[in-house]
C-alpha positions in Angstrom: -69.4 33.0 8.7 -66.5 30.6 8.5 -63.5 31.4 10.8 -60.0 31.4 9.5 -58.1 28.2 10.4 -55.3 28.8 12.9 -52.0 27.0 12.7 -52.5 23.8 14.6 -50.4 21.3 16.6 -52.2 18.0 16.9 -50.9 16.1 20.0 -53.2 13.0 19.6 -51.0 9.9 20.2 -48.2 11.9 21.9 -46.6 10.7 25.2 -46.5 13.2 28.0 -42.7 13.1 28.0 -42.7 14.4 24.4 -45.2 17.2 24.8 -42.9 20.0 26.0 -40.5 19.7 23.2 -43.2 19.5 20.5 -45.1 22.5 22.0 -41.9 24.5 22.3 -40.9 23.8 18.7 -44.4 24.7 17.4 -44.6 28.0 19.4 -41.1 29.1 18.4 -41.7 28.3 14.7 -45.1 30.0 14.8 -43.7 33.1 16.5 -40.9 33.4 13.9 -43.6 33.5 11.2 -45.3 36.3 13.0 -48.3 34.2 13.9 -50.4 35.8 16.7 -52.7 32.9 17.6 -52.3 29.1 17.3 -54.3 26.1 18.4 -53.1 23.0 20.2 -55.2 19.9 20.0 -54.7 17.9 23.1 -57.7 15.7 22.9 -59.7 14.8 26.0 -58.5 11.2 26.8 -57.1 10.9 30.3 -56.2 14.5 30.5 -52.5 13.9 31.0 -51.4 15.5 27.7 -53.7 18.5 28.2 -52.3 19.0 31.7 -48.8 18.8 30.5 -49.5 21.4 27.8 -51.3 23.7 30.2 -48.4 23.5 32.7 -46.0 24.3 30.0 -48.0 27.3 28.8 -48.4 28.6 32.4 -44.7 28.2 33.0 -43.9 30.1 29.8 -46.6 32.7 30.7 -48.4 32.1 27.4 -52.0 33.3 27.6 -54.4 30.6 26.5 -58.1 29.7 26.5 -60.2 26.8 25.4 -61.6 26.9 21.9 -65.2 28.1 21.7 -67.6 26.1 19.6 -70.3 27.6 17.5 -72.9 27.1 20.2 -70.6 29.1 22.6 -69.5 26.1 24.7 -65.8 25.3 25.3 -64.0 22.6 23.5 -61.8 21.3 26.2 -59.7 19.3 23.7 -58.4 22.3 21.9 -56.4 25.2 23.4 -56.0 28.6 21.7 -52.7 30.2 22.5 -52.0 33.9 22.1 -48.3 34.5 21.1 -48.5 38.2 20.7 -51.1 40.7 21.8 
């Protein structure tokens, strides 16, 4: 069974200083469209972008989890964010 593709923000190549603005714009736009769940691709790299995104989400009290792969393992380079429950 193929899962429906979630709206996605790909942060590959972003600088940490630019992460908060990009995530904020994406979440606000997605929320205005009535989107319930989105994904944010942070990549794995050094972990700095992922940490910046997770800090932003925690500060904004956005629930999130790592994407689950078909084998049940977590994909630590992609976060699933719940905008409305």
